[in-house]
N, C-alpha and C positions, 0 to 999 in steps of 0.2 A: 388762721385766727388773727390775722393782723388787724390792727386798729387803724381806722382812717383810710383815705383813698390810697390806691397803690400807684405811685408815680415812679418813674425811673429815677436814678440818683440825681441827675441834673434838675429834674422837675421838683424833686424833694427839696433841694437846696434853694431853688428859686422861690418856692412857696414859703419855705422857712424864713427866707429873708423878708418876704412880704409881710409875714406875721410879725417878725421881729420889729419891723418899722412901726407897727401898731403898738408894740409893747415897750419900746424904748422910751425912757422918761423924757417927756417933752416932745415926743413925735406922734402923739396919739392921733392927730387928725390930718396933718397935711404938709404940703410942700412949702407953705409959707414959713415954716420953722427954719431958721438958718442952718441948724445942724443937719436937718434932713437934706436941705439944699446943698450944703457944702460937703457932707460925708456920705450919707446913705444913698442919695439919688445918683451921684457919680458911680458909686459901687454897683448899683443895680444896672445903670446904663452900660458900664464897662463889661460886666460879667453875665448879665441875665436878659436884658431887654431885647437883645438881638433875637432871641427865641421866644421871649415871653412879653412882647409888646402888645399894644391894643389891637393890632391887625393880625388876625388868625394866630392867636397865642398858642403855642404848643401845650398840649395837655389841658387846654382851657384855663391856663394860669396867666392872668393879666396883671403884670406888676406895675402898671400905670395907675392902679386904683389902690388907695390905702385900705388896709385890712383891719378889722376890729381886733383890739388887743386881747379880748377874751378868747379869741380863737386858739391861741397858743395853749391856754389852760385846758381847752376841750380836747386837744390832741397831744397829750403829754408824751405818750409812747412814741408817737410819730416824730415829734421834735427831738426826742432823745436820739433817735436814729440820725436826724440831721446833724446834731452836735457830733456824733461819732464820725460821720462822713467828713465833716469839715476838719475835725481834729486829726484824722488819719490821712488828710490830704487827698481824699477821694474826690473832693469837689474844690474848685471847678474841675470839670473833666479835662483829660489830656487834649491839648490843642487850643485851649482857651487861655487868655491872659492869666498869669499867676496872681495870687492875692498876697500882698505884703503881710508878713507875719504879725506886725502890730495890728493891722486891720482885722486879720483873722482872730487874733486873741481878743480884741474888743468885741467882735461879733459873738464868739463862743462864750465869753464871760457874761455878756448881757443875756444871752439866750439861757444859760444855766441859771442865772439869777431869776429869770422869769419862771423857769421850770420849778424852782425850789421856793416858790412864794407862799406855800401853805403854812398856816399856823397849826401844826400837828398837836400842840398842847391844849387846844381848845376843842374838845369833842363836840360841844354844842354847835360849833360852826361847820362841822363836817356832815356830809350826807352819806349814810350807809348804803344807799342805793335803793332801787325799787323793791317793794315788798314781794317776796317770792311766792308765786302760786304756780307750782310746777307739777306737771304730770310725771308719774313714775316712768322711767325708761323701761324698755322691755326686760333688760337685765335686772333692774331694781324690782320690777314686778315679780319676776320669777323668784328672786332671792327672798322677797318679802312673803310671798305665798309659802315658800319653804319654811320660814321661821314662824309664820302665823299658824299654818295648818299642820306642820310636822311631816310633810311629804315632799319629795323631790318633784319639781314641776318645770317643764321646759315648754313654754307657750308657743314658741316658734314651731316645734315639732308636733305638738298636740293639736293646735288650732290654726297654725299658719300665721301667728302674730308677726306683722311686718317689723323690720329693723328700724331703729331710729337714726336720724341724721341722713346725710346725702350719700353715705357709703364710701366716701373718700378716705376715711380713716385719719383725716388731718384736723378734725374738729371734735369737740367733746359732745357726746350724745345727750348729756344731761343739761344742756343750756336751755333755759325755760322758753325762750322765744321760739325755739324750733319744735317744742313738744306740744303740738296741736292735737286735737281730738276729732278727727273726721268721723262721719257716721259709720264707715266700714270698720274702723277700729273699735267703736263702741259695740258693734255686733260681735267682734272677736272677744271682747271682755265678757259678754253674756255667755258665749260658748265656753270660754276658759273657766268661768266660775262653775258652770255645770260639771265640766270635766274634773276640776280640782276637787270638788265636793264628792264626786263619784269615787275618786281615789280614797277619800277618807271614810265614806259611809258604806261603800259597796265592796271594798276589797278586804277580805279577811286578814291579809298580811299587814294591813294598816290599822288594826284594832287599837294599837297603842296611841296612834295619832287621834283616833276618834275619842278615846278615853281622855286624852289630854285636852280636847276641846270641850267635852261635855262634863268631865269631872265625875265625882261620885256624890250621890244625894246624901247630904249630911244626916238627915233623919227620914225614916220611912214614911212618916205621915205629912211630909212637906207637900203642899199643894202643887198640882201640875203647873199652874200658871206662875207661881212663885219660883218654881224650879226653872221654868223657861226664862223668867226675868233674870235670874242669877247667871244662867248660861250666856244669854245674849249680852248682859252687862260686861262680863269678863271678855267676851269676844270683841265687842265694839271698842272697849278701852284699848285693846292691843291693835285692832285693825285701824282705828282712827288715830292711834299713837298719841292719845290724850284722854283725859277724863271726859265722860259723856254725861249729859244732864237728863233729868226726868222726862223732858219733852221729847228728846231724841229716843229714849228708851220706849216711851209710850207709843211712838209710831211703829216701832218694830213689834211690840206686843199686840197692837191692833192687827197687824198682818198675821201674827200667830193665831189670834182668836178667829179671824175670818177663815183661815186655813183649816182649823180644827172643826169649825161649824160645817165646812164643806166635806168633812169626812176624812181628812188627812190624818195619818198617824202622828204621834208625838214626835218621832224622829223626823218625819217628813216636814212637819211644821217648823221645827227648829232649823232644819236644813234650808227651808225657804228664807228664814230670817238671815241665815249666814249668806245666802246668795245675794240678798238685798244689800247686805253690808259690803260684799265684794264688788258690787257694781256702783257703790255710792261714790260721789266725788270726794268724800272725806277719806276714802281708801285709795282711790286711783290718783288723787292729787295730794301734794303736800300743802295743806291749807294753813295759813297763819292769819289770825284775826288782826284787823287794823288796830293801831294804838292811837288813841286820841291825844291831841296836844293840850297840855294843861298850862303852858306858858309860851315862851318863845323858842323852846328847844326844837331842834330839827329831828332828833332821834331819841329813842328810849330803848333800854335793854329789853330783849325779847324774854318771854317766859321760860322757865326751866324746862318745860316739856318741849317747847319749840327748839331750845338749844340741844336737848337730847336727840331730837329728830335730825337736826342739822349735823350733829356729830356722827350719828350712826350712818346716815346716807353719804356723808363725806368720806368716812374711813371704811365702811363696810358695804355700802350700796344696799342696805336693808334697814329694817325697823330696829328700834332700840331693844336691847335685851333687858332681862329682869333687873339687873344692877342699875342701868340708866333710868329705867322707869321708877325704881325705888328712890333714887337720889332726886329725881325731878319731883316726885310726890312730896318729898321732905324739903324741897327748896334748897338743895345743897349744891347744885351745879353752878350757881353764881359765884361760889367760893373759888377763887383762882387756884388754890392748892388742890381742891377736889377736882376741878376741871383738868388740871395738868396730870393728876394721877390717873384719871379716866382715859385721857388721850394716850398715855404711855401704855396702859393696860390694853387698850383697843388695838394699838399698833402691833402688839405681840400676839394678838388673837389670830387664828387661821383665817377668820373672815376678812382680815385686812388685806388678803390676797386681791380683794376687789380693787385696791389702789393700783395694782399691776394691770389687772384685766381692763379696767375702765379709764384709768388716768394714763399710765405709762404707755400702754399699747397705742393709745390714740395720739398722745404727744409725740412719741417716737415713730409713729406711722408704721408700726409693725404689721398692721393688717394688710399693707400693700405687698408684703412678702409673698402672699399666696398667688399674686399675679405678676411676680417678678419676671422680667423678660428673658433672661438667659435661657437658651434652649439646650436640651440634651444633645441636639445635633452637633453643637459646637463644644458643649461642656457635659460630657456623658455622666459625670458623677453628680450632677445637679438634679437629683431625683427627689421624690416626695420625702424620703427619709432624711436627706440632707436639709431640705427646706425646713422640716420640722425641728431638726437639731439647731438650725440657725435661730429659729424663733425661740426655742427653749433656752438657748444661751442668753439671749437678750432679756427675756422675762425673768429668768432665774437670777441674773445679775441684779436687776432692779429689786426683786423680792428679797434677796439676801442683803442688799443695801439697807432695806427697811428693817429686816429682822435683826441684823447685827449693828444697826444704828451707826453706819459708817458715814464718811464725808461724801456729800453729793458731788464734790469735785472729782471723785473717782469715776464718775461717768465720763469724764474727759480723759483721765489717765489713771491707770491702775497697774500694779505689778502682779496681777493675777487674772485668771479667767475661769469660767465654768465650762468644762469640757467633758465629753465622753470619748470613747474610742474612735467613733466615726469623725467627730469634729477634730480631734487631735491629729488623726491621720491626714485629714484635709489641710490642716494648718501646718503639717510637718513638725509636730511637737511630739517627741518620743515619750514613752513611759506611761501612757494612759491606756487602761484596758477596761472593758465593760461598757454596758449600755447606759448606765446611770451617770448623770452629770455630777461632777465633783469639782471643788475648787482646786485649781492647779497654779502653782507658783510659776511665773513666766521668767524665762532666762533673759539676761541682759541682751538687748539687740533683737528681741523677738518681733518687734514692730507691732505687737498686739497691745491689749490693755486699753479699756475704754471703748466707747461706742464706735469710733471710726476705725477700729481694727476688727469689728465684728462682721461676720459673713452676712448677717441679715441686712445691715445698712449698705454694705458694698454691693450685694446682689440686687437689691431693689432700686439702686441708683445706676443700673447698667442697662445696656440694650441687648438685643438677641445674641449678638456675636462679639460684642466689644464693651469696653467701659464707656462711661459718659462723664467726662469732667464737668460738664454743665449741670447734670443732675446731681452729682456729688457736691459741687459747690453750692448749688441751690439748697441742698439738704443742710449744709452747715449754716448757711445764712438763715434759713427758715426755722429749723428745729433747734439748733444750738444757740443761736443769738436772737431768734424771734424777729428777724428783719427780712421777710421774704421779698425777693425781687418781683417785679410785675410780671404778668404772663407775657410770653413772646408775642410780637406783632403777627397778624395773620399772614403776612408775606415773608415770615422768617425763613421758610424753605428748609432744605436739607443740606448736608455737607456736600460741597462741590466735588464732583469726580473729574479726574483729568481726561481731556479729550484726545484720544490716541490719533484721531484723524488730523489733528493740528500738531501732532508730534510732541504733545505734552507728556513728560515722563511721570511715572507713579510718584506720588508724594506720601510722606509719612502721615499718620493720623494727626499728629500735632500740627503739621503744615496745613492740612485740610481744615482743621479747627481754626487756625489763625486766619486763614483766608475768609472763612465764614464770618468770623468775629469782626472783620474789618468792614463789613457792610454797614452803611450809615445808620440804619434802624436798629442794628444789633450791637454796635461797638461799645456804647456806654455801659450797658448791663453786663456784657460778656467780660469786660475788663474787670468788673467786680466779682463775677461768679467763677469764671474758668480757672484763674490761678489757684484758687482753693482746691478745685477738683484735680488739677494737675499734681498737687502734692500727694494725692492718693493713687497715682498711676502705677506704682509698683504692685498694687493689688489688682489682680485681673477681675473679670466680670463676676466671678463667684468667690472672690475674696482670697484667692491663693497668692502668695508672694512670688514675684517674678522680677528678673533683672533685664529681660529683653522681650521683645514681641516682634514676630515676623523677621527674626534675624537682626533686628536693630536694637541697640541699647535703649532702655526706658528713659525718657526725659521727664523727670518729676520735679523740675525746677519751676518756680513761679515768682512773679513779681506783682505785688499788690499795688493798687492805684496810688497809694501814698509813697511808693518807691521802695518799700521794704521787700527784700529778696530772700528766698529760702530755697532749699533743695531737699525734697523727700518728705515722707510721712512724719518722721520724728521731728524734723524742723518745723513742719506745719503744726504739729501738736504743741510745740513750745509757743508758737504765735497765738494759738487759740487759748492756751493756758494764761498767757499774758492778758487776755481779755476775759478773765474769769468773772469780773464784775458784771459784764454784759450777759454772760451765761447765767449767772445766779439771779440776776434781775428777771431775766426771761423765765427761768424755772419758777421763781416766786409768783410771777404774774400768771403763769399757766396754772399752777396749783391753786392759787387764790380764785381764779376764774372758775376752775372745776368745783371748788368747795362752795362757791356762791351760786353756781348755776347760771351765771351771766357773764357778759364781757366786762373787762376792767373799765372803770370810769375814772375821771380825773381825781375825785376825792379819795380814791383808793391809794393814791400815791403815798400818803402817810403810812398806811399799813405796809406797803411794799418796802418803804425805807426802814421801818422798825424791824421787819423780819430780816432784811439784809444786815442790819447792825447786829442783831442777835446771832446770825450765822457767823459773822466775822469773829464774834467774841466766844463762840462755843465750838470752834473747830469744824464748822460747816456741817454739823451732824444732821442726819435725816430727821431725827425727832425734833430738832430745833426748828426746822422748816415747817413741819406739820403743826407743832405747838404755836408757832407764830401765826399761822392761818386761824387756828381755833381761838386764839386770844384776841384777834384783831377786831376793831370796831365794826367793820362791815359784816363780819361773821356773827357777832354777838348782839348787834343792835338792829332795830327796825326804824324806818322812817316814820315820823309821826304825821297825823293828818288832822285837819280841822273837823270838829264834830259834824259840821254840816256836809262834809264830804262823804259821810257814811250813808248807806241806803237807809230809808225809813225803817225803823224797827231793828236794824242790825246791831249786834252786840259789839261793843268796842273791844 
């Protein structure tokens, strides 16, 4: 879910410098400016133009052309990565002329100034982002049917509803731009509506669910049509997740009348209205009405009912409950005290497990564990039971982090783990018995604690018969810091094997990796990725601790591009902890993106900064992170539109 084009580090710095030229005071347009000529142009010529000149520029980056200053604002996350690489001395790459510290400091200082140029105290100048019109994901659809109809429903099993997303497990399924509605999916919705209503109306075991939908007639002489009106009014209010008007109700009652005239029973006619509601765009989509502009404001706060829906799908992946509906009806959710109280209540509700299932599993890429490569041929204990235990360890850790409102930094380092007997035996941790996961205090020197000591992460970043420092380093960059490296070039090839015919002696795995990483097309990225992975080499392909491999001592030393050296998993963890700011910013952006159902945009920087400040002030607690998203301008506000932008006859 990276933002912006994916360049290797050298290209990132080069383009970053090009954008910086455009944003530097006095350098907006060109080479006639003396400072550009005397300082910036020589810098580009000395460090970048060799690869990024006007003739066949690498990566398509031509530094001979000035870049618009606004570009840096549009790729904020991208350029924060550039700052990080320059500050940690990753750029310029090894082999290129070094940059004087004074020039580097000026470069970084001005880039940071440009990145922090927002006026976050003026909400009217900020854009909350595009108005969300978002189809329910398959999981949201199933959970909503469960809470609306009162029956458990799994559309994938019942009608073969396809999964959302690309199946990679590295992107959130609820991003609006990916939630299209092809004809084949609409057919599935028709079939699913029939099957779900069949469960309610035709299964004696679900009579309580049917009664919950129909209710009890308040008086015996109530007319049949008025009864039908009351039933469909209650149903649509919950299905549409907002009040419904008389015109909407009238269309459903017309359907009821026609059905009854054709001989349908009362139950059948009501059931038909329910089906029409379940295939309506107002049920299948989260629809918010446009807000017209009354002045010069860019945004206005959404309605209480819209906020209730945003909260419920953010935290529960389902429709609002009775409490949220009631508060929205009374216009109370706009009260910050009430909003905070509801967020805290919702976080403790069992339905908040959806944050683990739909946010954490996607962000942490846990879904890839099912296809983890280590083979039982080489690792006999890595069977289905252990895979499931690995997954449960990670998901339970995140769930308990929410339930106990602990520091999000414990994802990086913790003095405890959630283990059962099988996991403890695999990790060689004594004193744990039984199949149930429980919190276990880790002994000093256990090398566990946090994501990078978990079997799930270590197994899904390994190959069939060995570890993969490259995959592990990539996981740290992508998942922990949100700065994924570019994909390998097509000619990256495999690790070189020694040629016995030429008398080449067997080499260690580390030596083979080093030779591969020296290839010109690979060196720049491998220098950034592999050292991080080497720090985890004491963990074998299925996460067991080891001190040697193939009779040779494990070499877990690494040297980062900036020159910082370390040895082993514990030292690597300290380096990562030193970058907790980068980790928390990435986590904030991921959760904000998930909550909004869209990618992060430049104006979201103010929200990200405020949430980070709140985390620092409140012990980095999980609830503070979630409250920050719920309180944020992009979560509570909607972009305003001119009245002429509305379709003729549309309600504002």
